[in-house]
C-alpha positions as CSV (number, residue, x, y, z in Angstrom):
1,M,0.7,-93.4,-108.7
2,S,-1.4,-96.4,-109.3
3,A,-5.2,-96.0,-109.9
4,A,-7.5,-96.1,-106.9
5,T,-8.9,-99.6,-106.2
6,P,-12.9,-99.4,-106.7
7,R,-14.7,-99.9,-103.5
8,P,-16.5,-103.3,-103.4
9,T,-20.3,-103.1,-104.0
10,P,-22.0,-104.2,-100.7
11,S,-24.3,-107.2,-101.0
12,F,-28.1,-106.5,-100.8
13,E,-28.1,-108.0,-97.1
14,A,-25.0,-105.8,-96.2
15,Y,-26.4,-102.6,-97.6
16,H,-29.8,-103.0,-95.6
17,D,-28.3,-104.4,-92.4
18,S,-25.3,-102.3,-92.0
19,L,-24.8,-99.3,-94.4
20,L,-28.5,-98.2,-94.6
21,A,-29.5,-99.1,-90.9
22,E,-26.4,-97.0,-89.7
23,A,-27.2,-94.1,-91.9
24,L,-30.7,-94.0,-90.8
25,A,-29.9,-94.3,-87.2
26,H,-27.8,-91.0,-87.4
27,R,-30.2,-89.1,-89.7
28,A,-32.7,-86.6,-88.5
29,S,-36.3,-87.0,-89.6
30,R,-37.1,-85.7,-92.9
31,L,-40.6,-87.2,-93.8
32,P,-43.6,-84.8,-93.7
33,E,-46.1,-86.6,-91.3
34,A,-49.0,-86.5,-93.9
35,Y,-46.8,-88.2,-96.6
36,A,-45.4,-90.8,-94.0
37,R,-49.0,-91.7,-93.1
38,S,-49.7,-92.5,-96.8
39,L,-47.1,-95.2,-97.0
40,A,-48.0,-98.9,-96.6
41,P,-45.4,-101.4,-95.7
42,F,-43.3,-102.0,-98.9
43,G,-40.9,-104.8,-99.8
44,V,-37.8,-104.7,-102.2
45,R,-36.7,-108.3,-103.3
46,E,-33.4,-109.0,-105.0
47,R,-34.1,-111.1,-108.1
48,E,-30.9,-113.1,-107.8
49,S,-31.1,-114.2,-104.1
50,G,-34.8,-113.9,-103.6
51,K,-34.0,-112.0,-100.4
52,T,-36.7,-109.4,-99.4
53,Y,-36.5,-106.4,-97.1
54,T,-39.6,-104.5,-95.9
55,Y,-39.7,-100.8,-95.4
56,R,-42.2,-99.5,-92.8
57,S,-43.2,-95.9,-92.3
58,V,-43.1,-94.6,-88.7
59,P,-45.2,-91.4,-89.0
60,E,-44.7,-90.4,-85.3
61,Q,-41.0,-90.2,-85.8
62,G,-41.0,-89.2,-89.6
63,G,-38.6,-92.2,-90.3
64,I,-38.5,-95.6,-91.7
65,E,-37.9,-98.9,-90.1
66,I,-36.2,-101.8,-92.1
67,A,-36.9,-105.5,-91.5
68,C,-35.7,-108.7,-93.2
69,G,-38.5,-110.5,-94.6
70,D,-41.7,-109.9,-96.6
71,A,-44.5,-111.1,-94.3
72,E,-45.6,-107.5,-93.6
73,A,-45.2,-106.0,-97.0
74,S,-48.4,-105.0,-98.8
75,T,-46.4,-104.6,-102.1
76,I,-43.2,-106.2,-103.1
77,I,-41.1,-105.0,-106.2
78,E,-38.4,-107.2,-107.5
79,L,-35.2,-105.9,-108.9
80,A,-31.9,-107.2,-110.2
81,A,-29.0,-106.5,-107.9
82,E,-27.4,-104.1,-110.4
83,D,-30.7,-102.1,-110.7
84,F,-31.0,-102.0,-107.0
85,Q,-27.7,-100.6,-106.6
86,L,-28.4,-97.9,-109.3
87,L,-31.6,-97.0,-107.4
88,T,-29.7,-96.4,-104.1
89,E,-27.3,-94.2,-106.0
90,D,-30.1,-92.0,-107.4
91,L,-29.4,-93.1,-110.9
92,E,-32.4,-95.4,-111.5
93,S,-36.0,-94.3,-110.7
94,A,-39.3,-96.1,-110.0
95,A,-40.9,-95.0,-113.2
96,G,-37.9,-95.7,-115.4
97,L,-37.5,-99.1,-114.0
98,L,-41.2,-100.0,-114.6
99,Y,-41.3,-98.4,-118.1
100,G,-38.0,-100.3,-118.9
101,E,-39.6,-103.6,-117.6
102,R,-36.6,-104.1,-115.2
103,A,-38.9,-103.9,-112.2
104,S,-41.5,-106.6,-111.5
105,R,-44.4,-106.6,-109.2
106,H,-44.2,-109.8,-107.0
107,R,-47.4,-108.8,-105.1
108,G,-49.6,-105.8,-104.4
109,D,-49.8,-102.5,-106.6
110,A,-46.7,-101.3,-108.4
111,M,-48.0,-97.7,-107.9
112,D,-46.8,-98.1,-104.3
113,F,-43.3,-98.0,-105.8
114,L,-44.0,-94.5,-107.1
115,Q,-45.5,-93.5,-103.7
116,W,-42.5,-94.8,-102.0
117,E,-39.8,-93.1,-104.2
118,P,-39.4,-89.9,-102.4
119,A,-38.9,-91.9,-99.2
120,M,-36.4,-94.2,-100.8
121,R,-34.4,-91.1,-102.1
122,W,-34.4,-89.9,-98.5
123,M,-33.2,-93.1,-97.2
124,Y,-30.6,-93.8,-99.7
125,V,-29.2,-90.3,-100.4
126,D,-30.7,-88.0,-97.9
127,R,-32.7,-86.1,-100.4
128,P,-35.7,-84.4,-98.5
129,V,-39.3,-84.9,-99.5
130,Y,-41.2,-81.7,-100.5
131,D,-42.9,-80.1,-97.6
132,P,-45.2,-77.1,-98.4
133,D,-45.3,-75.9,-94.9
134,A,-41.4,-75.7,-94.8
135,V,-40.9,-74.0,-98.2
136,V,-39.4,-70.6,-97.7
137,L,-39.0,-68.5,-100.9
138,R,-36.6,-65.6,-100.1
139,D,-33.8,-63.8,-101.9
140,A,-30.2,-63.3,-100.4
141,A,-31.4,-60.2,-98.7
142,G,-34.2,-62.0,-96.9
143,R,-37.0,-60.5,-99.2
144,T,-39.9,-62.8,-100.0
145,L,-40.2,-63.9,-103.6
146,D,-43.5,-63.9,-105.3
147,P,-43.8,-67.1,-107.1
148,T,-46.1,-65.8,-109.7
149,R,-43.7,-62.9,-110.8
150,G,-42.9,-62.5,-114.4
151,F,-39.8,-60.8,-115.9
152,E,-38.9,-58.8,-119.1
153,P,-36.2,-59.7,-121.4
154,D,-33.9,-56.8,-120.3
155,D,-34.6,-57.3,-116.6
156,D,-31.4,-57.5,-114.3
157,P,-30.0,-61.0,-115.1
158,E,-28.7,-61.5,-111.5
159,E,-32.2,-60.9,-110.2
160,M,-33.5,-63.3,-112.7
161,A,-30.9,-66.0,-111.9
162,E,-31.6,-65.7,-108.2
163,F,-35.3,-66.1,-108.8
164,L,-34.5,-69.2,-110.8
165,R,-32.3,-70.5,-108.1
166,V,-34.8,-70.3,-105.3
167,V,-38.2,-70.7,-106.8
168,G,-36.9,-73.2,-109.6
169,Y,-38.6,-71.7,-112.7
170,L,-38.5,-68.5,-114.6
171,W,-41.2,-66.7,-116.8
172,V,-40.0,-64.1,-119.3
173,R,-42.6,-62.2,-121.2
174,G,-42.4,-61.2,-125.0
175,V,-39.3,-62.9,-126.1
176,L,-40.6,-63.7,-129.6
177,A,-42.4,-61.4,-131.8
178,P,-45.9,-62.3,-133.0
179,E,-44.8,-62.8,-136.5
180,E,-42.2,-65.2,-135.3
181,V,-45.0,-67.2,-133.5
182,A,-47.0,-67.2,-136.5
183,E,-44.2,-68.7,-138.5
184,L,-43.7,-71.4,-135.9
185,R,-47.2,-72.2,-135.8
186,E,-47.2,-72.8,-139.6
187,E,-44.2,-75.0,-139.3
188,G,-45.9,-77.0,-136.6
189,E,-48.8,-77.6,-139.0
190,R,-46.5,-79.1,-141.5
191,L,-44.8,-81.3,-138.8
192,A,-48.1,-82.5,-137.6
193,A,-49.1,-83.5,-141.1
194,A,-45.9,-85.4,-141.7
195,A,-46.0,-87.4,-138.3
196,R,-47.1,-91.0,-138.5
197,E,-48.0,-93.3,-135.7
198,G,-45.0,-95.5,-134.8
199,D,-42.4,-93.4,-136.4
200,Q,-40.5,-93.3,-133.0
201,E,-40.2,-89.5,-133.6
202,S,-43.6,-88.6,-132.2
203,W,-45.8,-89.3,-129.1
204,W,-49.4,-90.2,-129.5
205,G,-52.4,-90.6,-127.4
206,R,-56.1,-91.8,-127.8
207,R,-59.4,-89.9,-127.2
208,E,-62.3,-91.4,-125.5
209,D,-63.8,-92.2,-128.9
210,G,-60.8,-94.5,-129.7
211,S,-59.3,-92.1,-132.4
212,S,-55.5,-91.3,-132.2
213,V,-54.2,-87.9,-131.5
214,L,-50.7,-86.5,-131.9
215,C,-49.3,-85.1,-128.7
216,R,-45.7,-84.4,-129.5
217,V,-43.1,-84.2,-132.3
218,L,-39.6,-85.0,-131.2
219,R,-37.6,-83.8,-134.3
220,A,-39.1,-80.3,-134.9
221,G,-35.8,-79.1,-136.1
222,K,-36.6,-80.5,-139.6
223,E,-38.2,-77.1,-140.1
224,P,-35.9,-74.0,-140.4
225,K,-37.5,-71.5,-138.0
226,M,-37.7,-74.3,-135.4
227,R,-34.1,-75.1,-136.1
228,S,-32.9,-71.7,-135.8
229,L,-34.2,-71.4,-132.0
230,H,-30.9,-73.6,-131.2
231,G,-28.4,-70.9,-130.5
232,D,-30.9,-67.9,-130.6
233,P,-29.0,-65.3,-128.5
234,R,-32.2,-64.1,-126.8
235,L,-32.9,-67.7,-125.8
236,E,-29.5,-68.7,-124.9
237,R,-29.1,-65.5,-122.6
238,I,-32.0,-66.9,-120.6
239,A,-30.6,-70.5,-120.5
240,A,-27.3,-68.9,-119.2
241,L,-29.0,-68.0,-115.9
242,T,-28.8,-71.4,-114.5
243,D,-26.1,-71.8,-111.6
244,V,-24.0,-74.3,-113.6
245,P,-22.8,-74.2,-117.1
246,M,-25.2,-76.0,-119.5
247,E,-25.4,-77.0,-123.0
248,H,-27.7,-78.5,-125.6
249,K,-27.3,-82.2,-125.4
250,Q,-28.9,-83.0,-128.7
251,G,-28.2,-81.0,-132.0
252,P,-30.9,-78.7,-133.7
253,E,-32.0,-81.5,-136.1
254,D,-31.7,-84.4,-133.8
255,K,-34.6,-86.1,-132.0
256,D,-35.3,-84.1,-128.9
257,G,-33.1,-81.4,-130.1
258,V,-36.2,-79.2,-130.7
259,T,-39.6,-80.6,-129.6
260,L,-43.1,-79.4,-130.3
261,L,-46.1,-80.4,-128.1
262,W,-49.9,-79.9,-128.4
263,K,-52.5,-80.1,-125.8
264,H,-55.8,-81.6,-126.7
265,P,-59.1,-82.2,-124.7
266,D,-60.4,-85.8,-124.1
267,V,-57.1,-87.6,-124.1
268,S,-57.9,-90.7,-122.2
269,E,-54.7,-92.8,-123.0
270,G,-51.1,-92.0,-123.4
271,L,-49.1,-88.9,-122.0
272,G,-51.0,-86.1,-123.5
273,D,-51.6,-84.9,-120.0
274,L,-48.9,-85.3,-117.4
275,P,-49.1,-85.9,-113.7
276,W,-46.9,-84.1,-111.3
277,H,-43.4,-85.2,-112.3
278,R,-39.8,-84.4,-112.6
279,D,-37.9,-84.4,-116.0
280,C,-35.3,-86.9,-114.6
281,G,-38.1,-89.2,-113.6
282,M,-37.0,-91.8,-116.0
283,G,-33.7,-92.0,-114.2
284,G,-30.2,-90.5,-114.3
285,H,-30.6,-87.9,-111.7
286,A,-27.1,-88.2,-110.2
287,S,-25.3,-88.4,-113.5
288,M,-27.1,-85.6,-115.5
289,C,-28.8,-83.0,-113.1
290,P,-29.3,-80.2,-112.9
291,T,-31.1,-80.0,-116.3
292,A,-33.2,-77.3,-117.6
293,V,-36.1,-77.2,-120.1
294,M,-37.2,-74.1,-122.0
295,S,-40.7,-73.8,-123.1
296,I,-41.5,-71.2,-125.9
297,F,-45.3,-70.6,-125.9
298,L,-47.3,-70.7,-129.2
299,G,-50.6,-70.8,-127.3
300,P,-51.8,-69.4,-124.0
301,N,-51.1,-71.0,-120.7
302,T,-54.6,-71.0,-119.2
303,P,-56.7,-73.7,-117.5
304,E,-59.0,-73.8,-120.7
305,A,-55.8,-74.5,-122.9
306,G,-54.2,-77.1,-120.8
307,Q,-51.7,-75.2,-118.6
308,I,-48.3,-76.1,-117.3
309,R,-48.0,-75.4,-113.5
310,F,-45.0,-75.5,-111.4
311,L,-44.5,-76.2,-107.6
312,P,-42.4,-73.3,-106.1
313,G,-39.2,-74.3,-104.4
314,S,-39.5,-78.1,-105.1
315,W,-36.5,-78.6,-107.3
316,K,-34.2,-79.7,-104.5
317,S,-36.6,-82.2,-103.0
318,S,-38.9,-85.2,-104.0
319,F,-42.6,-85.5,-104.5
320,P,-44.8,-88.6,-104.7
321,F,-46.9,-89.6,-107.8
322,V,-50.0,-87.8,-108.2
323,E,-52.3,-86.9,-111.1
324,G,-52.7,-83.2,-111.6
325,D,-56.6,-83.2,-111.2
326,A,-56.5,-85.5,-108.1
327,A,-58.2,-84.2,-105.0
328,N,-55.0,-84.4,-102.8
329,A,-52.9,-82.8,-105.6
330,P,-51.0,-79.4,-105.0
331,R,-52.2,-76.6,-106.9
332,G,-48.8,-75.0,-107.9
333,V,-48.4,-71.7,-109.9
334,A,-49.3,-71.3,-113.6
335,P,-47.4,-68.5,-115.2
336,P,-50.2,-66.6,-117.4
337,A,-48.0,-66.9,-120.3
338,S,-49.0,-65.7,-123.8
339,P,-47.7,-66.7,-127.2
340,G,-44.1,-65.4,-127.5
341,D,-43.4,-65.9,-123.9
342,V,-40.8,-68.3,-122.4
343,T,-40.5,-70.1,-119.3
344,L,-37.3,-72.0,-118.1
345,H,-37.4,-74.6,-115.3
346,Y,-35.0,-76.8,-113.5
347,G,-35.7,-80.5,-114.6
348,D,-35.8,-81.6,-110.9
349,G,-38.6,-79.0,-110.2
350,L,-42.2,-80.5,-110.0
351,H,-44.6,-79.5,-112.8
352,V,-47.8,-80.8,-114.1
353,A,-49.7,-80.5,-117.4
354,P,-53.5,-81.6,-116.7
355,P,-56.1,-81.6,-119.4
356,P,-57.7,-78.6,-120.9
357,T,-60.8,-77.5,-119.2
358,G,-62.0,-75.8,-122.3
359,R,-63.5,-77.5,-125.5
360,T,-62.9,-75.1,-128.3
361,G,-59.4,-73.9,-127.9
362,P,-57.0,-72.3,-128.6
363,F,-55.1,-74.9,-126.8
364,R,-51.6,-74.7,-125.4
365,S,-48.7,-75.5,-127.7
366,C,-45.1,-75.2,-126.7
367,V,-41.7,-75.7,-128.5
368,L,-39.4,-77.4,-126.0
369,M,-35.5,-77.3,-125.8
370,G,-33.5,-79.2,-123.3
371,F,-30.2,-78.2,-121.5
372,G,-27.9,-80.4,-119.4
373,R,-24.9,-79.6,-117.3
374,T,-21.7,-79.8,-119.5
375,D,-20.3,-82.8,-117.6
376,G,-23.5,-84.5,-117.5
377,H,-24.3,-87.8,-119.1
378,H,-26.9,-90.7,-119.4
379,H,-26.2,-93.2,-116.7
380,R,-26.7,-96.2,-119.0
381,G,-24.8,-94.5,-121.9
382,G,-28.1,-94.0,-123.8
383,R,-29.0,-91.1,-126.1
384,H,-31.9,-89.5,-124.0
385,Y,-33.7,-90.4,-120.7
386,N,-37.1,-90.4,-122.5
387,D,-36.1,-93.1,-125.1
388,V,-37.5,-95.7,-122.5
389,L,-41.0,-94.3,-123.5
390,L,-40.7,-95.2,-127.2
391,G,-41.0,-98.5,-129.0
392,R,-44.7,-99.2,-129.6
393,E,-45.8,-99.6,-133.0
394,D,-48.9,-97.3,-132.6
395,G,-46.6,-94.6,-131.3
396,Q,-48.5,-94.3,-128.0
397,V,-46.7,-93.6,-124.8
398,Q,-48.7,-95.4,-122.1
399,D,-49.5,-93.6,-118.8
400,M,-48.0,-94.5,-115.5
401,R,-50.9,-96.5,-114.3
402,S,-51.1,-98.5,-117.3
403,V,-47.5,-99.4,-117.1
404,A,-47.8,-100.2,-113.4
405,R,-50.7,-102.6,-114.1
406,R,-48.6,-104.5,-116.8
407,S,-45.7,-105.1,-114.4
């Protein structure tokens, strides 16, 4: 039997005039009204042809109207034909294209690209936009799940797996003993002392006084205790609760195989503090998700320490960019984790890491390990989706608004 002939890629015009228009005409409303009202007319321009299509939100209908031309667009983003196609396939993302300098602002504010991304994912692949009023957290028997619940390591694995499946994250208490946490902290101090700005194996930020601050080390597996976390049966048992088979995509001594992060107050530049985001926010959702990230807490998860918070039930939907401390930001749920506790969250689930509210510490520190589905892969053949963040000589990872301004 001969190999199937690949389907031809539709032109930019044919995609909008025929394929997308027809799909939207037969699709039920999926945009929450408050979100739909936040969207100013937005234009997408194909770089090769110079052709532009403008998307306009229709809040009363919860849908989108498409028009050829750019006269009404407040913002226009220009993309190469290949990148636009990948965006329509949920392989590229707004943030990844901006960080990678493959999307350019023709006019307006590039942050509108981030605001429109959930609507575009609905338009292109029918992925719903997160609506807190529509979220239902129930198990298979119809019982309401408490999104603040914590588990013990020996709790029923089926019950834990169902909680993860519905809520999108899992908090397990007391997985590591205090002496193990102390050993990991000591190794963390050595890793911090060895890190250098621009080594491309660490993330740096800048305080308000201009001084640099180390936020993350990407090759924590250089230290033996950190390295031993890869394959630890207690941790692998938790990771095995995901619905699809997953594996480590990097080895224990590889960059991003084991990562260590520290929270600090007063980080005014860089990614020391993270907005509401998904882990596939740099691209690759359709080729690699679901993914999962495990956090092993070496410090408390409190507001004073710079806590991580999750948006329950969000991992099968999309959510627009918003800073964690913005007035319109969701609150989410922060498991009151202590040192030695573990969380596991699906990478598609929305989570945030705002600045510490305290000044003296202790601040949150976590060891991170990533898992990906066994048949998943980077859509561009790259090593890791976060590599697009690296490259600066000072080791800083710019925040999203700075990247949008430079576009």
